[in-house]
N, C-alpha and C positions, 0 to 999 in steps of 0.2 A: 509527408511519407514517413511511415513507422520505420523506428530503429530496426526493428528485425521481423521483415517481411515473410523469412522462409524457415525460421527457427521452430521446429516442431514444439508444441505444448503437451502439458500434460492432459490425461483423461479421467482424472480420479476425480471424486468430488470432496470438498472440504465440507464436513458436517461440526456442529457444535451438540451436544446433547446435554440438556440441563444444567447447563454452566453457572455456576453462582461464584462470583466474586467480591470478596468484603475486606475494608481495611478499618479492621478493630470493628467498633460498633456500626460503620457506616456501609450500607450493603450497596455495591458499584452495579452488579449485575444478579439479576433473578432469574433463575431456571430460565435461561437463554437456549433456545434450541432453533437450529437452520441448517439447511443444507444448499450449498453454494455451486453450481455446475461450471465447468469450464466454458469460456465464454461469455459468461454472465458479467455484466459491472452493477454494481451493488452500492447504492448510497447507504449510508448509517447516519439519520439525522437525529436532532434533540438538543436540549438546552445545555448549557454548560454542566458540567457536573451528572450529565444523563448515564455515563457509563457507555460513550462511544470508544474514548480512548483504550479501555479497560477490555472493552470486546475486540478490538483491533490487536491488542496485546496478548491477548489470551491466545487468539485464533493464531497468533504469530510466535508462540511459545515462550515469550518474552515475560509471561504472568503465567503463575499454576493458580488455575481454579481450584477454590474450597471443596467444589462439589461438580459432578460432570465431566465431560470428557470431550476433547477435540480430535478429530480424528481427520486425516488426510488419506484417501482411498483405504488400505487396511491397517493403516499406520497410525497409531497415537502419537500424536504432535507434546512433546512432554518437556521440553526445554527449547530454546532460540539455537543451540547449536543443531540439534536434529531437524527443527524448521528449516533453517537455514541450507542443511542438506538434501531437504526434503524439496526444494526450489520456491521456498516462500520467503519472498522478500517484503522487510518492513520500512517504510517510509514515516519516521517518526514525527509527531507534531514538534516543532521546533528546529528541525531539520537533522540532529544528530551530529553532524560534521566536524571534524578536527579543525580548529580554526589555525594550527601552525603548519598545516599541509595546504598545498595551491588546491584550486577546483580540480585539476586534472588527477594528483594524486588521492584526493578524497574519493573518487571513483574508481583510480585504478588500483588500491590497494587491495580492495575485497575480490577481485577479480585475480589478481596476483596467489592473493591467501588461498585463493581455490584452486590454483593449477592451472589458471587460463595462461596458453601461449602468450608472453609479453608483447608480442607485435600484434597477435589477435586483439589483446586487451588495450593496447593503447589503441587501434582501430575502432573499437566498438566504444570506447570512452570518446572519443572525438566525434563519434557520429552522433552519441547521445547530447553531448555538448552543444552540437548545432541545433539539433531537432528542437533543443531548447531554449535556441538563442545566444547560447554562450560561447559561439567557436572562437572568439576572441579573448576569453577571459578564462583560459584553461592553465596560465600562468601566474594570476593573481592568486595570493594569499585569499583564504576565507573571509579574513577579517579586513580584508580590503573591500571586500563586496557588500552590497546594499541587502537587507534583508529578503526582498523579493530575488535577488539574484542567489542569494544562498539556497533559498528555496527550491529554485529550478536546478540548482546543482544537485540536492538531494534527489528529485526527479531522474536526473539526468544519469546518477548513481546507481537508482533503482532501474533504469531502463537499460543499462548496459549490462546489469549481471542477467537479465534475460529469464528471469525466473517463472515458474509455472503461476506463480499467486503473486499479485501485488497488494499490499495492504497501507493504503496510503491515509495518514492522519492529517487532515486540514492540508491538503496539499496545493490549495489557492488561494489560502488566508490572506497571502502578503502581495498578493499580485495586482497588478493593473488589470482591466478589462481583457486588453490584447493578449498578456502573457496567460491570463487566466484560462482564455479561449485555447490558448496554444496549448498548455498542458492539457485541458480536457481532450483536446483531439489526440495527443498522443495515447492518452488512459485510453480512450475507447477504440483506439488503432490497435493497441494492446489486446484490448478484449477480444475485438474481431479477428484478431490473429490467432485467439485460441486461450488467450490467459484469461486467469480467474482474477478480477480486480474488485476488490472492496476498498470504498471510500468514505471516511468520516468526514462529516463537512456541516458547516454552519449557513453555507450559500445557498440558498432555494434553486439559485437559476443553475447553479452548478449538480444540484442533486436531480433537478428535472432533466437531464441529460443523460440520466443512467436507465437501466433498463429495468429497476426497481427501487424501492424506498422503502429501508427499515427504520422503525422511529423509536428511540427510548426514551421512558420517561422515568427518574428514579429508579435505573436500572430494569425496568419493564419493559417488554417488546410487544409492540405490535406493528402491523403492515401498514403502512401509509400508501404504497402502490405494491402490489403484490407480485412477485416473481412471476415472469412468463408461464412456468410449470405448475404454478399455484392455482389454487382457484380463491377467489376472496374470501376472506373470512366472515 
């Protein structure tokens, strides 16, 4: 069951136009342009170093492109704070959790900072932890959890946020087959509820469960499986 079956989601598209990202002489993204609609579940694939993480970070406002623009609806996404206010949730590779906090606290703090009522925030986090199979691990410190459990906490934090957009960087990389399917089911349910979901992944089985697949190679994009609203190139 989805964490959020009734929460209304955004109606705007997320667009990248001519996005270029470079780290010194190394170009991570080369003139990337795409439009993703609410309710779509997009996989971004490619070898290590292809630019997958850079794309998600640029879309999520955590990385400023050297050229091009990212917009959500009519608003340009210029930084992570603005993206977060717009409802863009980023699940970073490596989970980005605070090791000195519990699983519950890691998911709870962003909601409280955003002004969510404490009781509602607690209920949302508990529901999210239950959804990822960690209902009994909320009081465990992050450093007490396995890598796969930490990854599921990061997913639970994103689900509890109830964002209009979920950008998930390798959310299944440390998971066994059962928990990989659990996370994929939850992401598909978020998409079905109207969220816009973009997942970077090395996992072809996970990528195959999405609506479309964008491939990156040395920062250049191509459509391996076009979006439903696109015609094949």
